[in-house]
Steps between C-alpha positions, in 0.01 A plus 500: 500500500796353327561252788130398488504439129831303511377283791165442309666390183739280695212337675331430165821363356548263786154389544325470156736276298462214751117519479507351151836334469371167616163514340578261210844367594353380828244285307790356308716437800216332701372317210145645539488633150303191389218610741487828308485322179196297617310797629224661300689821501652633175863613485389849470296475820789346683735763380273785604419349839874461582580862388195680659548318828851629524413847380249542784751403750769718322274821521467458871833703573368778286179520686683476832733794417219735376440645840869601520485675170168666594668633823783645291256667265301635795824657647612622164238515227764565234574123502149415378584549118804271546294243669266480197794396291664269756200286583465366134877425504453299819220290361697454182797376715274251674362376170847462354643316800214260503515439129878436512455255776217324302715492193799360681269241661371374160868452362694366809451148609498571875413773736843607615626562145176692415533711803867574469452595131193723588686691762801554277297643230283717718790640702702555179211710351470687821862588566720476189319776300534737797880418517531543118329848526727605791824411325392671179382819640821696406572297183179511301238755410221535745233332300727192415605479872140519603401236259747262664316511826143486345484113533526513869179571697696610804710737296209651316301538831790666681563727199143629510572675823872588439618854424809363315490593137571142356279333770216740412525414130490133595186566734333663182529173327264311740246442221771350287589282790142378533487413133831321526373294796174424322685364196740291700199357700303423187786306345568306824131419554479365137806292562372365837154416356661314207721312745213411742277378206791283382566358833126422558477328160823307499556469885884556478723801480 
């Protein structure tokens, strides 16, 4: 189960940021932003179209892996309660990765910079909290050490099925993790919509 979860989150982290990292920066790089400005679509409609199209593609890995999870739950029904917690975290991870890519795309002037920045941010959120939790296990109280790992979707998902005391405490913070991801996504979406609206009105970065 741990191997499957790690592979799944790695797949999301490698696939999803590039789905949106060129959504806006590509228009700037190719000089096609003017065509969007002349279209009858509002900035909000353009924004939603770019995000939702990426989300549909980003959810494909989750749907593709569901039979594997179903097989595990069939072989060992005790995994089913864990799966009901892990699936929302997977969806939140897809949303976060796509939103980060879109936000970077609205700020960077070219696709390569936007893509690099998106991958750095997504992988940092995925790996660094797990590392921080690991090195603080024997130095901080359980709750504080678990809180360090809460920002990582991978760390929280693995902690849900872990028997380790600190990891289990981090796994119990899965709802906190979802709230954290939701807040970050809302802030980034507001920044992205503001940037896109400004670009469509002014035509320059």
